[in-house]
PyMOL commands that place a pseudoatom at each C-alpha (Angstrom):
pseudoatom trace, name=CA, resn=MET, resi=1, chain=A, elem=C, hetatm=0, pos=[-112.934, 272.318, -11.079]
pseudoatom trace, name=CA, resn=SER, resi=2, chain=A, elem=C, hetatm=0, pos=[-113.990, 273.873, -7.795]
pseudoatom trace, name=CA, resn=ILE, resi=3, chain=A, elem=C, hetatm=0, pos=[-111.540, 275.180, -5.259]
pseudoatom trace, name=CA, resn=ILE, resi=4, chain=A, elem=C, hetatm=0, pos=[-112.639, 272.468, -2.830]
pseudoatom trace, name=CA, resn=SER, resi=5, chain=A, elem=C, hetatm=0, pos=[-111.857, 269.771, -5.394]
pseudoatom trace, name=CA, resn=ARG, resi=6, chain=A, elem=C, hetatm=0, pos=[-108.416, 271.268, -5.967]
pseudoatom trace, name=CA, resn=PHE, resi=7, chain=A, elem=C, hetatm=0, pos=[-107.789, 271.633, -2.235]
pseudoatom trace, name=CA, resn=LEU, resi=8, chain=A, elem=C, hetatm=0, pos=[-108.720, 268.004, -1.613]
pseudoatom trace, name=CA, resn=GLY, resi=9, chain=A, elem=C, hetatm=0, pos=[-106.681, 266.867, -4.597]
pseudoatom trace, name=CA, resn=LEU, resi=10, chain=A, elem=C, hetatm=0, pos=[-109.709, 265.574, -6.469]
pseudoatom trace, name=CA, resn=GLY, resi=11, chain=A, elem=C, hetatm=0, pos=[-109.751, 265.830, -10.242]
pseudoatom trace, name=CA, resn=ARG, resi=12, chain=A, elem=C, hetatm=0, pos=[-107.160, 266.929, -12.703]
pseudoatom trace, name=CA, resn=ASP, resi=13, chain=A, elem=C, hetatm=0, pos=[-104.985, 269.992, -12.154]
pseudoatom trace, name=CA, resn=PRO, resi=14, chain=A, elem=C, hetatm=0, pos=[-105.955, 272.475, -14.898]
pseudoatom trace, name=CA, resn=ARG, resi=15, chain=A, elem=C, hetatm=0, pos=[-102.341, 273.684, -15.038]
pseudoatom trace, name=CA, resn=GLU, resi=16, chain=A, elem=C, hetatm=0, pos=[-101.028, 270.278, -16.079]
pseudoatom trace, name=CA, resn=PRO, resi=17, chain=A, elem=C, hetatm=0, pos=[-101.385, 270.825, -19.862]
pseudoatom trace, name=CA, resn=LEU, resi=18, chain=A, elem=C, hetatm=0, pos=[-99.200, 273.945, -19.496]
pseudoatom trace, name=CA, resn=ARG, resi=19, chain=A, elem=C, hetatm=0, pos=[-96.393, 272.219, -17.606]
pseudoatom trace, name=CA, resn=PRO, resi=20, chain=A, elem=C, hetatm=0, pos=[-94.404, 271.389, -20.807]
pseudoatom trace, name=CA, resn=LEU, resi=21, chain=A, elem=C, hetatm=0, pos=[-94.587, 275.068, -21.769]
pseudoatom trace, name=CA, resn=TRP, resi=22, chain=A, elem=C, hetatm=0, pos=[-93.379, 276.104, -18.301]
pseudoatom trace, name=CA, resn=HIS, resi=23, chain=A, elem=C, hetatm=0, pos=[-90.447, 273.688, -18.644]
pseudoatom trace, name=CA, resn=GLY, resi=24, chain=A, elem=C, hetatm=0, pos=[-89.737, 275.190, -22.076]
pseudoatom trace, name=CA, resn=VAL, resi=25, chain=A, elem=C, hetatm=0, pos=[-89.689, 278.685, -20.566]
pseudoatom trace, name=CA, resn=VAL, resi=26, chain=A, elem=C, hetatm=0, pos=[-87.227, 277.585, -17.889]
pseudoatom trace, name=CA, resn=ALA, resi=27, chain=A, elem=C, hetatm=0, pos=[-85.023, 275.709, -20.379]
pseudoatom trace, name=CA, resn=THR, resi=28, chain=A, elem=C, hetatm=0, pos=[-84.933, 278.696, -22.722]
pseudoatom trace, name=CA, resn=SER, resi=29, chain=A, elem=C, hetatm=0, pos=[-84.049, 281.044, -19.867]
pseudoatom trace, name=CA, resn=ARG, resi=30, chain=A, elem=C, hetatm=0, pos=[-81.117, 278.795, -18.960]
pseudoatom trace, name=CA, resn=GLU, resi=31, chain=A, elem=C, hetatm=0, pos=[-79.562, 278.743, -22.442]
pseudoatom trace, name=CA, resn=PRO, resi=32, chain=A, elem=C, hetatm=0, pos=[-75.870, 279.638, -22.052]
pseudoatom trace, name=CA, resn=GLU, resi=33, chain=A, elem=C, hetatm=0, pos=[-75.978, 282.269, -24.816]
pseudoatom trace, name=CA, resn=TRP, resi=34, chain=A, elem=C, hetatm=0, pos=[-78.019, 284.629, -22.640]
pseudoatom trace, name=CA, resn=TYR, resi=35, chain=A, elem=C, hetatm=0, pos=[-75.169, 284.681, -20.147]
pseudoatom trace, name=CA, resn=ALA, resi=36, chain=A, elem=C, hetatm=0, pos=[-72.080, 284.211, -22.342]
pseudoatom trace, name=CA, resn=ASP, resi=37, chain=A, elem=C, hetatm=0, pos=[-73.081, 286.319, -25.355]
pseudoatom trace, name=CA, resn=CYS, resi=38, chain=A, elem=C, hetatm=0, pos=[-75.673, 288.757, -24.024]
pseudoatom trace, name=CA, resn=GLY, resi=39, chain=A, elem=C, hetatm=0, pos=[-74.024, 289.743, -20.754]
pseudoatom trace, name=CA, resn=VAL, resi=40, chain=A, elem=C, hetatm=0, pos=[-76.693, 288.541, -18.335]
pseudoatom trace, name=CA, resn=GLU, resi=41, chain=A, elem=C, hetatm=0, pos=[-75.130, 287.951, -14.931]
pseudoatom trace, name=CA, resn=ASP, resi=42, chain=A, elem=C, hetatm=0, pos=[-75.084, 284.268, -14.018]
pseudoatom trace, name=CA, resn=SER, resi=43, chain=A, elem=C, hetatm=0, pos=[-76.481, 284.756, -10.523]
pseudoatom trace, name=CA, resn=VAL, resi=44, chain=A, elem=C, hetatm=0, pos=[-79.761, 284.108, -8.753]
pseudoatom trace, name=CA, resn=GLU, resi=45, chain=A, elem=C, hetatm=0, pos=[-80.928, 287.586, -9.769]
pseudoatom trace, name=CA, resn=GLY, resi=46, chain=A, elem=C, hetatm=0, pos=[-79.794, 287.171, -13.373]
pseudoatom trace, name=CA, resn=ARG, resi=47, chain=A, elem=C, hetatm=0, pos=[-81.482, 283.788, -13.689]
pseudoatom trace, name=CA, resn=PHE, resi=48, chain=A, elem=C, hetatm=0, pos=[-84.712, 285.180, -12.245]
pseudoatom trace, name=CA, resn=ASP, resi=49, chain=A, elem=C, hetatm=0, pos=[-84.493, 288.068, -14.709]
pseudoatom trace, name=CA, resn=MET, resi=50, chain=A, elem=C, hetatm=0, pos=[-84.150, 285.622, -17.593]
pseudoatom trace, name=CA, resn=ILE, resi=51, chain=A, elem=C, hetatm=0, pos=[-87.081, 283.490, -16.444]
pseudoatom trace, name=CA, resn=SER, resi=52, chain=A, elem=C, hetatm=0, pos=[-89.116, 286.700, -16.131]
pseudoatom trace, name=CA, resn=LEU, resi=53, chain=A, elem=C, hetatm=0, pos=[-88.035, 287.859, -19.583]
pseudoatom trace, name=CA, resn=VAL, resi=54, chain=A, elem=C, hetatm=0, pos=[-88.832, 284.583, -21.341]
pseudoatom trace, name=CA, resn=LEU, resi=55, chain=A, elem=C, hetatm=0, pos=[-92.070, 284.148, -19.391]
pseudoatom trace, name=CA, resn=SER, resi=56, chain=A, elem=C, hetatm=0, pos=[-93.139, 287.714, -20.196]
pseudoatom trace, name=CA, resn=LEU, resi=57, chain=A, elem=C, hetatm=0, pos=[-92.547, 287.211, -23.904]
pseudoatom trace, name=CA, resn=THR, resi=58, chain=A, elem=C, hetatm=0, pos=[-94.403, 283.895, -23.764]
pseudoatom trace, name=CA, resn=LEU, resi=59, chain=A, elem=C, hetatm=0, pos=[-97.373, 285.424, -21.930]
pseudoatom trace, name=CA, resn=ILE, resi=60, chain=A, elem=C, hetatm=0, pos=[-97.504, 288.277, -24.449]
pseudoatom trace, name=CA, resn=ARG, resi=61, chain=A, elem=C, hetatm=0, pos=[-97.505, 285.704, -27.275]
pseudoatom trace, name=CA, resn=MET, resi=62, chain=A, elem=C, hetatm=0, pos=[-100.259, 283.735, -25.547]
pseudoatom trace, name=CA, resn=ALA, resi=63, chain=A, elem=C, hetatm=0, pos=[-102.358, 286.884, -25.049]
pseudoatom trace, name=CA, resn=ASN, resi=64, chain=A, elem=C, hetatm=0, pos=[-102.368, 287.366, -28.824]
pseudoatom trace, name=CA, resn=SER, resi=65, chain=A, elem=C, hetatm=0, pos=[-104.007, 283.964, -29.335]
pseudoatom trace, name=CA, resn=GLU, resi=66, chain=A, elem=C, hetatm=0, pos=[-107.732, 283.494, -28.892]
pseudoatom trace, name=CA, resn=GLU, resi=67, chain=A, elem=C, hetatm=0, pos=[-107.163, 279.895, -27.737]
pseudoatom trace, name=CA, resn=LEU, resi=68, chain=A, elem=C, hetatm=0, pos=[-104.216, 280.556, -25.413]
pseudoatom trace, name=CA, resn=ALA, resi=69, chain=A, elem=C, hetatm=0, pos=[-105.170, 283.921, -23.892]
pseudoatom trace, name=CA, resn=PRO, resi=70, chain=A, elem=C, hetatm=0, pos=[-107.456, 282.347, -21.252]
pseudoatom trace, name=CA, resn=LYS, resi=71, chain=A, elem=C, hetatm=0, pos=[-104.583, 280.066, -20.193]
pseudoatom trace, name=CA, resn=THR, resi=72, chain=A, elem=C, hetatm=0, pos=[-102.090, 282.813, -19.313]
pseudoatom trace, name=CA, resn=GLY, resi=73, chain=A, elem=C, hetatm=0, pos=[-103.243, 282.748, -15.687]
pseudoatom trace, name=CA, resn=LEU, resi=74, chain=A, elem=C, hetatm=0, pos=[-102.520, 279.032, -15.441]
pseudoatom trace, name=CA, resn=LEU, resi=75, chain=A, elem=C, hetatm=0, pos=[-98.977, 279.486, -16.762]
pseudoatom trace, name=CA, resn=THR, resi=76, chain=A, elem=C, hetatm=0, pos=[-98.492, 282.316, -14.285]
pseudoatom trace, name=CA, resn=GLU, resi=77, chain=A, elem=C, hetatm=0, pos=[-99.679, 280.007, -11.499]
pseudoatom trace, name=CA, resn=LEU, resi=78, chain=A, elem=C, hetatm=0, pos=[-96.934, 277.529, -12.441]
pseudoatom trace, name=CA, resn=PHE, resi=79, chain=A, elem=C, hetatm=0, pos=[-94.409, 280.372, -12.210]
pseudoatom trace, name=CA, resn=VAL, resi=80, chain=A, elem=C, hetatm=0, pos=[-95.762, 281.343, -8.775]
pseudoatom trace, name=CA, resn=ALA, resi=81, chain=A, elem=C, hetatm=0, pos=[-95.673, 277.747, -7.515]
pseudoatom trace, name=CA, resn=ASP, resi=82, chain=A, elem=C, hetatm=0, pos=[-92.103, 277.277, -8.732]
pseudoatom trace, name=CA, resn=MET, resi=83, chain=A, elem=C, hetatm=0, pos=[-90.871, 280.581, -7.291]
pseudoatom trace, name=CA, resn=ASP, resi=84, chain=A, elem=C, hetatm=0, pos=[-92.623, 279.861, -3.977]
pseudoatom trace, name=CA, resn=ARG, resi=85, chain=A, elem=C, hetatm=0, pos=[-90.893, 276.482, -3.797]
pseudoatom trace, name=CA, resn=GLN, resi=86, chain=A, elem=C, hetatm=0, pos=[-87.537, 278.035, -4.704]
pseudoatom trace, name=CA, resn=LEU, resi=87, chain=A, elem=C, hetatm=0, pos=[-87.883, 280.658, -1.982]
pseudoatom trace, name=CA, resn=ARG, resi=88, chain=A, elem=C, hetatm=0, pos=[-88.751, 278.039, 0.615]
pseudoatom trace, name=CA, resn=ASP, resi=89, chain=A, elem=C, hetatm=0, pos=[-85.882, 275.801, -0.543]
pseudoatom trace, name=CA, resn=THR, resi=90, chain=A, elem=C, hetatm=0, pos=[-83.434, 278.665, -0.037]
pseudoatom trace, name=CA, resn=GLY, resi=91, chain=A, elem=C, hetatm=0, pos=[-84.604, 279.130, 3.543]
pseudoatom trace, name=CA, resn=VAL, resi=92, chain=A, elem=C, hetatm=0, pos=[-87.059, 282.015, 3.252]
pseudoatom trace, name=CA, resn=GLY, resi=93, chain=A, elem=C, hetatm=0, pos=[-89.504, 281.682, 6.139]
pseudoatom trace, name=CA, resn=ASP, resi=94, chain=A, elem=C, hetatm=0, pos=[-93.244, 281.348, 5.744]
pseudoatom trace, name=CA, resn=LEU, resi=95, chain=A, elem=C, hetatm=0, pos=[-93.858, 284.885, 6.988]
pseudoatom trace, name=CA, resn=MET, resi=96, chain=A, elem=C, hetatm=0, pos=[-91.645, 286.404, 4.293]
pseudoatom trace, name=CA, resn=VAL, resi=97, chain=A, elem=C, hetatm=0, pos=[-92.644, 284.233, 1.314]
pseudoatom trace, name=CA, resn=GLY, resi=98, chain=A, elem=C, hetatm=0, pos=[-95.829, 286.212, 0.652]
pseudoatom trace, name=CA, resn=LYS, resi=99, chain=A, elem=C, hetatm=0, pos=[-94.004, 289.558, 0.664]
pseudoatom trace, name=CA, resn=LYS, resi=100, chain=A, elem=C, hetatm=0, pos=[-91.259, 288.266, -1.608]
pseudoatom trace, name=CA, resn=MET, resi=101, chain=A, elem=C, hetatm=0, pos=[-93.799, 286.698, -3.967]
pseudoatom trace, name=CA, resn=GLY, resi=102, chain=A, elem=C, hetatm=0, pos=[-95.627, 290.028, -4.137]
pseudoatom trace, name=CA, resn=ARG, resi=103, chain=A, elem=C, hetatm=0, pos=[-92.393, 291.727, -5.192]
pseudoatom trace, name=CA, resn=LEU, resi=104, chain=A, elem=C, hetatm=0, pos=[-91.646, 289.015, -7.762]
pseudoatom trace, name=CA, resn=MET, resi=105, chain=A, elem=C, hetatm=0, pos=[-95.131, 289.327, -9.274]
pseudoatom trace, name=CA, resn=ALA, resi=106, chain=A, elem=C, hetatm=0, pos=[-94.841, 293.119, -9.390]
pseudoatom trace, name=CA, resn=ALA, resi=107, chain=A, elem=C, hetatm=0, pos=[-91.494, 292.751, -11.154]
pseudoatom trace, name=CA, resn=LEU, resi=108, chain=A, elem=C, hetatm=0, pos=[-93.004, 290.327, -13.675]
pseudoatom trace, name=CA, resn=GLY, resi=109, chain=A, elem=C, hetatm=0, pos=[-95.952, 292.637, -14.371]
pseudoatom trace, name=CA, resn=GLY, resi=110, chain=A, elem=C, hetatm=0, pos=[-93.700, 295.651, -14.775]
pseudoatom trace, name=CA, resn=ARG, resi=111, chain=A, elem=C, hetatm=0, pos=[-91.432, 293.811, -17.176]
pseudoatom trace, name=CA, resn=MET, resi=112, chain=A, elem=C, hetatm=0, pos=[-94.346, 292.604, -19.248]
pseudoatom trace, name=CA, resn=GLY, resi=113, chain=A, elem=C, hetatm=0, pos=[-95.645, 296.149, -19.620]
pseudoatom trace, name=CA, resn=ALA, resi=114, chain=A, elem=C, hetatm=0, pos=[-92.235, 297.522, -20.500]
pseudoatom trace, name=CA, resn=LEU, resi=115, chain=A, elem=C, hetatm=0, pos=[-91.567, 294.746, -23.007]
pseudoatom trace, name=CA, resn=ARG, resi=116, chain=A, elem=C, hetatm=0, pos=[-94.971, 295.026, -24.655]
pseudoatom trace, name=CA, resn=GLU, resi=117, chain=A, elem=C, hetatm=0, pos=[-94.262, 298.701, -25.234]
pseudoatom trace, name=CA, resn=ALA, resi=118, chain=A, elem=C, hetatm=0, pos=[-90.603, 298.285, -26.231]
pseudoatom trace, name=CA, resn=MET, resi=119, chain=A, elem=C, hetatm=0, pos=[-91.160, 295.592, -28.841]
pseudoatom trace, name=CA, resn=THR, resi=120, chain=A, elem=C, hetatm=0, pos=[-92.650, 298.219, -31.152]
pseudoatom trace, name=CA, resn=GLU, resi=121, chain=A, elem=C, hetatm=0, pos=[-89.641, 300.517, -30.731]
pseudoatom trace, name=CA, resn=SER, resi=122, chain=A, elem=C, hetatm=0, pos=[-86.028, 300.441, -31.910]
pseudoatom trace, name=CA, resn=ASP, resi=123, chain=A, elem=C, hetatm=0, pos=[-83.344, 298.030, -30.709]
pseudoatom trace, name=CA, resn=ALA, resi=124, chain=A, elem=C, hetatm=0, pos=[-81.777, 300.937, -28.806]
pseudoatom trace, name=CA, resn=ALA, resi=125, chain=A, elem=C, hetatm=0, pos=[-85.010, 301.548, -26.889]
pseudoatom trace, name=CA, resn=LEU, resi=126, chain=A, elem=C, hetatm=0, pos=[-85.392, 297.832, -26.194]
pseudoatom trace, name=CA, resn=ALA, resi=127, chain=A, elem=C, hetatm=0, pos=[-81.766, 297.666, -25.040]
pseudoatom trace, name=CA, resn=ALA, resi=128, chain=A, elem=C, hetatm=0, pos=[-82.366, 300.558, -22.629]
pseudoatom trace, name=CA, resn=ILE, resi=129, chain=A, elem=C, hetatm=0, pos=[-85.406, 298.821, -21.142]
pseudoatom trace, name=CA, resn=LEU, resi=130, chain=A, elem=C, hetatm=0, pos=[-83.534, 295.535, -20.825]
pseudoatom trace, name=CA, resn=GLN, resi=131, chain=A, elem=C, hetatm=0, pos=[-80.637, 297.341, -19.188]
pseudoatom trace, name=CA, resn=ARG, resi=132, chain=A, elem=C, hetatm=0, pos=[-83.029, 298.576, -16.469]
pseudoatom trace, name=CA, resn=ASN, resi=133, chain=A, elem=C, hetatm=0, pos=[-84.767, 295.220, -16.029]
pseudoatom trace, name=CA, resn=VAL, resi=134, chain=A, elem=C, hetatm=0, pos=[-82.031, 292.596, -16.347]
pseudoatom trace, name=CA, resn=THR, resi=135, chain=A, elem=C, hetatm=0, pos=[-79.032, 292.070, -14.081]
pseudoatom trace, name=CA, resn=LEU, resi=136, chain=A, elem=C, hetatm=0, pos=[-76.030, 292.406, -16.368]
pseudoatom trace, name=CA, resn=VAL, resi=137, chain=A, elem=C, hetatm=0, pos=[-72.354, 291.636, -15.838]
pseudoatom trace, name=CA, resn=ASP, resi=138, chain=A, elem=C, hetatm=0, pos=[-71.380, 295.102, -17.100]
pseudoatom trace, name=CA, resn=ASN, resi=139, chain=A, elem=C, hetatm=0, pos=[-74.315, 297.462, -16.696]
pseudoatom trace, name=CA, resn=ASP, resi=140, chain=A, elem=C, hetatm=0, pos=[-72.413, 300.370, -18.303]
pseudoatom trace, name=CA, resn=LYS, resi=141, chain=A, elem=C, hetatm=0, pos=[-72.737, 298.892, -21.787]
pseudoatom trace, name=CA, resn=LYS, resi=142, chain=A, elem=C, hetatm=0, pos=[-76.054, 298.966, -23.592]
pseudoatom trace, name=CA, resn=PRO, resi=143, chain=A, elem=C, hetatm=0, pos=[-77.147, 295.383, -24.007]
pseudoatom trace, name=CA, resn=PHE, resi=144, chain=A, elem=C, hetatm=0, pos=[-77.675, 295.398, -27.778]
pseudoatom trace, name=CA, resn=ALA, resi=145, chain=A, elem=C, hetatm=0, pos=[-76.876, 291.674, -28.026]
pseudoatom trace, name=CA, resn=LEU, resi=146, chain=A, elem=C, hetatm=0, pos=[-79.579, 291.000, -25.437]
pseudoatom trace, name=CA, resn=ALA, resi=147, chain=A, elem=C, hetatm=0, pos=[-82.045, 293.184, -27.351]
pseudoatom trace, name=CA, resn=VAL, resi=148, chain=A, elem=C, hetatm=0, pos=[-81.316, 291.392, -30.631]
pseudoatom trace, name=CA, resn=ARG, resi=149, chain=A, elem=C, hetatm=0, pos=[-81.674, 287.960, -29.016]
pseudoatom trace, name=CA, resn=THR, resi=150, chain=A, elem=C, hetatm=0, pos=[-84.882, 289.071, -27.272]
pseudoatom trace, name=CA, resn=ARG, resi=151, chain=A, elem=C, hetatm=0, pos=[-86.344, 290.157, -30.623]
pseudoatom trace, name=CA, resn=ALA, resi=152, chain=A, elem=C, hetatm=0, pos=[-85.304, 286.828, -32.144]
pseudoatom trace, name=CA, resn=LEU, resi=153, chain=A, elem=C, hetatm=0, pos=[-87.053, 284.961, -29.342]
pseudoatom trace, name=CA, resn=THR, resi=154, chain=A, elem=C, hetatm=0, pos=[-90.169, 287.060, -29.894]
pseudoatom trace, name=CA, resn=GLY, resi=155, chain=A, elem=C, hetatm=0, pos=[-90.094, 286.058, -33.558]
pseudoatom trace, name=CA, resn=ASP, resi=156, chain=A, elem=C, hetatm=0, pos=[-89.583, 282.418, -32.633]
pseudoatom trace, name=CA, resn=LEU, resi=157, chain=A, elem=C, hetatm=0, pos=[-92.573, 282.521, -30.289]
pseudoatom trace, name=CA, resn=ALA, resi=158, chain=A, elem=C, hetatm=0, pos=[-94.728, 284.178, -32.958]
pseudoatom trace, name=CA, resn=ALA, resi=159, chain=A, elem=C, hetatm=0, pos=[-93.734, 281.503, -35.492]
pseudoatom trace, name=CA, resn=GLN, resi=160, chain=A, elem=C, hetatm=0, pos=[-94.885, 278.656, -33.252]
pseudoatom trace, name=CA, resn=SER, resi=161, chain=A, elem=C, hetatm=0, pos=[-98.353, 277.230, -33.561]
pseudoatom trace, name=CA, resn=ASP, resi=162, chain=A, elem=C, hetatm=0, pos=[-100.467, 277.247, -30.414]
pseudoatom trace, name=CA, resn=ASP, resi=163, chain=A, elem=C, hetatm=0, pos=[-100.189, 273.448, -30.174]
pseudoatom trace, name=CA, resn=ALA, resi=164, chain=A, elem=C, hetatm=0, pos=[-96.400, 273.500, -30.534]
pseudoatom trace, name=CA, resn=LEU, resi=165, chain=A, elem=C, hetatm=0, pos=[-96.170, 276.196, -27.885]
pseudoatom trace, name=CA, resn=LEU, resi=166, chain=A, elem=C, hetatm=0, pos=[-98.260, 274.163, -25.447]
pseudoatom trace, name=CA, resn=GLU, resi=167, chain=A, elem=C, hetatm=0, pos=[-95.918, 271.233, -26.055]
pseudoatom trace, name=CA, resn=GLY, resi=168, chain=A, elem=C, hetatm=0, pos=[-93.083, 273.417, -24.777]
pseudoatom trace, name=CA, resn=SER, resi=169, chain=A, elem=C, hetatm=0, pos=[-91.544, 274.239, -28.135]
pseudoatom trace, name=CA, resn=ILE, resi=170, chain=A, elem=C, hetatm=0, pos=[-90.433, 277.846, -27.895]
pseudoatom trace, name=CA, resn=ARG, resi=171, chain=A, elem=C, hetatm=0, pos=[-88.030, 277.851, -30.813]
pseudoatom trace, name=CA, resn=PRO, resi=172, chain=A, elem=C, hetatm=0, pos=[-88.999, 276.474, -34.248]
for i in range(1, 172): cmd.bond("trace and resi %d" % i, "trace and resi %d" % (i + 1))
show_as sticks, trace
zoom trace
């Protein structure tokens, strides 16, 4: 689909098949256990951190699939569209949305790189990375529960078929 077709609203949005997966990412990031059991702060920052964490793990999983790897950009576009809308809904002006979106995308990219590296290391190393990248209620404690749950989610994502993942099923 050409950019002109998309701009004029002609044709099908290529992101549409990934919308159930995006909703699955958001639903998973909102699970109460992240906040109650893993110490993630239930705040705007903490919720963004969880969406970034779950999205990063999902994008890493997708990148390991020949079929899904080309679709990672489309899922990222859904993230951008949602975050843009959220910023505007909270009163961020048009002139600042671009700057804030740039920061959010840089944060997402940084987290993906750190997670990709940390998933091959120990739980202690993963906990240290999560402690730097996730807003926690008590930042003095190493978030081992968060690291364990993050590894479990990674396993859940790996266990899903590509089709199930596209349907928004993140956990088996």
